[in-house]
Each structure stands twice: as structure tokens, then as C-alpha cells.
N, C-alpha and C positions, 0 to 999 in steps of 0.2 A: 504492499502501498504505500503508495504517495503521503506524508505527512507536513501539517504546518504547524501555525503557531496555538490552533484547535486542538493541536491531539496533545502538546504543549500543554496546555491547560485542563487538558484529559489527567493525562498524566500527573500531573501535582495535586490534582485532585483523588484520584486513586491514591497515591502516598497520604494523601494528609485525610482522610480517611479510614486508613488502612490503619498510620497511628490509634485516627480516635477509636476504632476501632474492637484495637487491643488493650489503649494505655487505658481510656473512661470506661468504658460499657465490657474491660474483657472477655474481651472474646476471646473462644481458643486462639491461635495465629491460622488452622489450618481450615481452619474456616471465615477466620476472617482474610486470608487472602486467596483462598479459591473464590470466596464474597466477589471481590474486587478485582476479582483474573474476568469475569465472569462481563459486571457489572460495565470492566473497563473494553472488553471487546466490544457489547457497543456502544458506549460512546463515542471510539473509536470508529465505529461506523461499519462493524465485519457485518458481512448476508450471514441475514438471521439458523442459516444450515449452515455456519462455518465456525459458529461460540464455541458449542462443546466439544464438538473436535479439535479445538486448538487447543483449550486446557484439559481435555486430555491425556493432548500430544504434548505437551510440556508437563503435563504431574505422573506419567509412563515414564517420558524417556529417560526422565532426571532420576525414578529411584530406581530400573534398571541399572543405574552405574554404580550409585554409590550403595545400595537396598543390602548387599549381602556384605558390601566390608564395613558397614557400619555396625550390624551385629555383631561381626568377629571382635571389632576392635573393642566394643562393649561389656563380650564375652574376659577376654584380658582382667580390663578393669574390675569388675565383677571378683574372678576369682582372687584377684591378687587384696583388691578389700576381705573380701572375705576368709581368705588365710593368713592376711599379717603377711602378706609379698612387700605390700607399701613398706612395715616401721623396717625388712629388713633392710629395702634401700636402702633407707634411712641409718638405721644402725653399720652397715657396710663406710655407707659417705663421711661418719663422724669419724670412723676410725681411721682414715685414708687423710682427711683433712686433719685433724686432731682438736682439741678444744680448743684451744686456739683464734682455733677458724669458726669459731660452731655457726655468725652468720654464713659464712660461705656453703656450711657445710646443708641450712637451712636454704638456702637458696637451692642448688643441685637439687637435692632434695626435690623441691618444687618441684623444679622444673622438670623432673624424670615419670614422678609420680603421675602426673595429673598429662603424659603424653599418652596413655591407655584410660586412669583414671578420671569422673567428672569432676571440674575444680572444686564444687561444696563438698561433694563426698572426700575431695584428697584435706579439704580444710578441717576438718571435725577428724578424720581418720591421723591426721597429720598435727595439728597445733596443741594433744597432749603434748606430744616430745617437742616444740618451741618451749610452754611451760616449763617441762623439766628440766631444761637446759637453761632457761631462765634464771630457777633456785640453785643450780647445782654452784653454774658459773658469774654466777650476781648479778646479769646481764641485766637490761634492762628487755622488758619484754618485746616492747617494742619493736626491739631491731632485729631480733629473732624472728617474730611473728613478719613482720618487715615481711621481712627476706622471703619466709619461708612465703606468703600471699604471691611475693613480685613474680617467683620461678613458675607458683600457680597457675597465675593467671597470662602469666608467657608462649607457652605450651599449650595450652588448654585452648586459644585463642587462635594460634599460626604454623599445630604444629600437628598432622597427621599423622596416627589415624583417630586424633581427638577428632571429634562427631562433625563441628561446629568447620573445621579446616579439610575436610574429608570433601563436602558438601557444599561450598564454592567452591572446589577445584572438582570435583564434579560439573557443576554450575554451567560451568564456565571453558572448563573441557582441558585444565592444567593439567600436566605433568604430573604424578603422583612421589618420584624419588624424587623432585627437584624441586618438588616442593617443598618437600621435609627435608631437602638440604636445608635450602633458601633460608626454610621457614626460622627452623635452628641459628641459622646466624640470626636473625633477624627478631627473636623470641630473648639470643645473649644478649643484648640492649637492653632489648625491655629490660629484663632479668635486673642486667647489673646498674640502670640509671633509675630507678623505682628500690633496689636495696641503701644505693647510694645517701637515697633520701629521705629512709625508713630511720637509716644510723646514722643520719648527721648531726650536731651536733645540735642543733636548735629541734629536737627531736627527741635526743635524750635525754635533755633537761624540764621539757614540759612534760615531757611525760616517763619518769623517772624508775618508774615501778616496776620492782621485783615482782615473779609468780612467786606462789609458796606450794612446796612440794606437797601438803596436805589437799591441793586442787587437782591435784595432776597426777593420772589415768595410771600412764605410765613413768617408769622409775627407772632406773639409768644405774647398774649396780657399776662396782670399783673400777674397771677397766674401763666405762665410758661407755655401753653398749646396753643394748632394749634389751628388755627384759618382756616377756608375751603374755600379755592379763588376759585370755582365753584358756590359762589351764596349757596350750598344747606349745607347742616346743617352734620355735618361728623355723619358716620352712628355708630350705639352701639358696641361698643366697643367688651362687651360675645360673637356678632357674627363676628365677628372681630377673635377674639383668637380660636374663635372655630371653624372656617374654616377651621384653621391649624393644627388645638391640633389637635380635638375629630380623624380628621380623622389619626391621625399620634398616638395614640392611640388604636383606635381601632388595628392597622394592628399590633400593636406594645402585646396589651393584645391577640390575635388568637397563634405568632406570641412564646413569651417566655411564655403562659398562659398554650401549649399544654404538657410545658415540668413536668408540675407535675400536668398536674390529667391524669387517667388512659386512653389510645387509646381506649383504648373497651367499654369506659365511652360513654353512648346518647349523652352529652353536646357536645361530640369531633366536631360534621358534625355544627350542629351552631352554634359553635367560631371558627371557617373553617370558616361559611357562613358571619359573622358580620365579618371577620376581612379580609374578602378579601380584597383587592386593591381596585377592584374594585367598591364594597359598600362602604366602609370606604369612597372614594372621594367622590363618590355621596354625602355620608353622606355631606359630606361639601362642596361641589359644593351648595346643597338644603337651609345650612345655608348663604352660603355668599350672596344665590338671595337676600332675607330679607332684607343684608345689610340700602334696599336704597327703602325700603316696597311705598313710594312717585310715585318713577317715574315705579314702577317694572311691569310693562304692555308685552304680546305679542310680541309686536316689541319688547322692550327691552333684555328679555330674549335672544330672535330670536339673537340681532343683539351679544351680548355673545361667545354664543353659536355660533353662527359662524365666531368669533375672534378667540375662543378659536381653533380651528378647522383650522381654516389659520395658525394660528401660529404654531399650531401643527407640520403639514404638515412635514416641512422641515425635521424638531424632527424624525420621524415616516418614513420615509421614508429610510434616510440615515442610518436610526439604522438597515432596513432592508439586504441596501448592504451590511452595515457593516457584518454583520451576512451571508451574500450571501460570504460574501471573507473569513467568520473565518471560513463556512463549509469545502470550497476549503481544508485551508490549515490545519483543523479539516481531512477531509480527502482523505488527501500526507502522513500523517505519520512524519512531519517536528515534529511537534509537537516533537513528543519522542524520536527524534529524538537528536533535540534539550536540551531534560532535559537533554538525558544521560547526554549530556559535561554539559552544567551548572554542575549536580553534582560531576564533577569531579574536581571542580571550590570549593575556598575556599567564594564563595558567595551567603551569604543567600539566599536562591529558594524567599523569600518574597522580597526582594527588584528587581528581574527580571519585573517583572507589572510594578514597578513605575519607572525604566529607561525605557523602553519602553513608557512607559509616559510620562517619565519629556523630552524626545528625540521628541514625534510627538506633544509636546507640544512649546517646543518650535519653533520648523520646522513653527509646522501650526495655531499657535495663537490663539487658541479656541477650550477651553474645551471639552465643548461636542461635537465635533470632535475627542482629543482626548478619549478622553471616549468610543465614539463608536466603533473605530481600535482598542485604545489596548487590547480593552477584545475581540474585535475580534482573534487578530495576538495571545492574551493568554491562547483563549480559546485551544488550541491543546497541549501546554506546561502543561497545568495542569493536566495530574498522576502524568510526571514525576515532579512537584516540588513542590507534596504533601501537596498542601496551600486547605483551603476551602478555598470555592467559595466567602465566603463575606471578606473575608481577604484580595484574588485575588484582588478582586472588589471596596476594600477602599484603594488597593499600586496605585491601578490605578489613586483611585481619588484623591487622594494624589500627584499624581507626575502633574493632566491633567491642574493643574493653574501654573505649574511651571515659576515662569519669566517670568510675560507678559511683553513683549514691543509692539513697535510699528510695527506690525505686525497685532496687538490683534486688534479688534474694542475694546472690554472693554477698555483699556488704552487711545483712543480716547474721547468715550465716558465722562469719569471720564473727561477730558481735556473741552473736549465742554464744560457739562453740569455746569461746575463752570467757565463760563466764561475766557475760552482759554488757563487754565493757561501754564506757554510753554513748551516744552519737555526738556527739565532739572527735573524740580519738579517732568514728573508724573516719569520718572527713577526712583525717592528714595521713592512717593508719592505709583506707584505702585509695580514697578519692582524687584524692593529692598523686599517688606512685600513681593508679591507672593512668592520667590523663598525660604524668611523662616521658611512663614507661611506651605509652602508645606516640608519644610523641618520635621518642629515640629512636622506635620498631620504624616509626613511619621516613627516616632521615634512612639508619639503613635502607631500609625498600628502597626510596625513590635512587639510592648512590647505583641501587642493585639494577637498576631499571635502562642504566649502564652501558648497558653485557645485556643484559638479558630480556 
């Protein structure tokens, strides 16, 4: 379709309506996105016979690309959480970096744990560790908790196989291995800047409180390792790390290995098979299953698998709905028209996806929804922006956690999981660091856009 200013008005009304439905009327994002897609198609003037086929095509195509991958990623996270594997990661990292580098240990732990585990769950699981370190080392809790939260938010929003980044990559057609590799770099910048803020002199003087051991669920023994609180021994560290890192490595080997191997080589199909996200994450799931061999049974495995399907259900259907909305926008031609307008400004194209995501993040308080909706909006703009899919996806990811505040569930989880910290401290501990980290990550993505 040929678009004009009328189509631009329709798109803006769709975006405003979408935000109002989710924020004001608390409508589930799936229904809000599908309703907006249908009304948008009518508003753009689609033939009445094309409205629902366009919506269904966008929905089905998106789910087909990422549905299984999201479920497998959630399965790894569920098993890590239930077996104590997340605590093993913290235990091992603490031993590697030592007592004097507790802030670094918390940042690295959050950075790794949040790749397969949802951010809210990661905070609940790992906050006792931060409180124990605070009490043991006499370190203000704000520094340790801030470092932990920085790492968690960074990879939760930027690194597959976390569902949000997977969904954005799938919608825009970004190479998953490249998304992981570049996302790890950009999220490291996010983690560093946010951690430095939380450990700054200003923050330590403003919030000097040390946590008390009697409020901590997980204690530390004499050699600075974690004790399990569930009565069972903690799982093997190699399996805990392997369940996260081996899938990532397999996907990256496929993406980067194909750059150095002759496309006609008989090894290419095999490389594509072992590096396919479904195979790679299946390997991670198998490794994770053996982290608790004492309890391993058909009932336990089914419990974990059922939980992973339930946990991923929202992400999958919301991703499909975002794909439906994006399909309507793409078919309307408004993306090309808007892209031509943007090309006449001095704004670097890479900042367009970022600013769209920032607006969504501040409005709805969910990084996942921002990634889903942002990628749907950016999809029709791609030809005019001239960005590679992975850079566009990373720019959206960088903005998706900008200034987490009181409308974000994660904001309240951080406070509630740490003995009901005051809301005032939440803005210094969560909101400002997330904004600074987001800007730092975007600066790195901007630099990457010069080469990718």
C-alpha cells in the first residue's frame, strides 16, 4: 500500500491506543496488540477480506520462528531455579573473585543467572546472597544489591535465550548468534555503568545500611561458599555453567563459523544443525536435568517441563500478537513513509529503535512488552533505516529497561525481596541505574552500528 500523512496519523493513534489499553485499562498485552492490529488494518484502509489474513499471517509467522526456542530457554531457567543451580553460579564466582571483590561477584552472578532465569525470579533467588555478603563483609547493601540488579537487567533485556531478546531477534530476522555475541558486550557496558553508580560515594553515604544475617535466608560458611537452604546438596558447578554457556557457544559457533568456512563445504549443514537454537538449547536442558540426579524422576522432569510451558505461554502469545501488529504496520507501507521523513532529519537512524523502546519502557514498565511491541513497530521501518536486523534489535533492547520506576513489577520485586526497602531508595537503586545502564548500552550499540 502507498502511505501518506494519513497513515502516519493512524499509526500514532494505534500506538496511543495500545499504551492506553495496557496502562489505563490493564488489558492483557495479547488482547491489546491483536485489537490494535485489527483496528489499525481497518484504519489503514485494508480491503475487508485482507484484515484477518494479515493479522493471522503476522501472528503465525512470528510464533513459528521463536516459540520452541522460548520454551526451551524457560526450561533451563526453571531447572536452575528449582535445583539451586543459580546459587552454585554465585558460589563459584565468589570463590573466583574473592571476598574483596564482592560487588564484582554480584554483578557477574546477576549477569549470568539472568540469561536463562526471568529477572524477577533472579532477584528473589539471589537477593539473600547480597544480604549475606553485606552482613559478612560490612558492605552497604545498596552497593551489592545494585551490582546484582545491574547484571540481571542487562542480560535479561539484551542477551538471548532470554525470551524478550529472542522475540525481538525473531521479529526482525536477526542472527541469534550475532545477537548473543554483541548483546554480551553491550550488556557488559550496562552492568559496569549501573554498578559504578550504585557503588559511588554518593550512594554509599546516602544509604550506608548494612544487612543483618538474621534476615538472610542463605548464609555463608567459613570458606566463603554458599550453603543450600533446601536440605539437599547443591548441584555440580560444571553442569550449572554448562547448561547456560554450552547452548550459547553452539549458537555462536554456527553464526561465526559460517563466516570462515566455504559455503559449499559439506560441514555447513552439520554446523547449522548443531548450532540451531532448538538443538543448542535442548543440549542445555539435558545438562540441566542432571543437576539434581538424586531427585531425577519422570514426575520431577514433567513438573519442570510443565512449569516451563506455563512460564513461556505469556511470552509466546504476546510475541505472536506483536507479530500480528507488526505485520499490519509493514503491509500498510507506513514504515517506508516514516523512514523517508526520518531520513530528512539529523537523527542517526540507530537511535530511532532506541527512542521508540524508551517511550514504551517508561510507559508500560515491562522490558519484555517493550521488546515485543518495539520490534513490531520497527519492522516496517527497517528498509528506510538501513540498519542490520541485529543492530536494530539491540537498540530496542538497550531502551527496553530505561528508567524502571513504580509502574514496573521488577521495581517492587527488588524492594519487597529485601525487607521492604523504601520507595525513595528504589528510585536510586533501580530507576537511575537502569537509565544510565540503558544509555551506556546504547552508546556501545551505536559504535557497533558502524561495523555491523
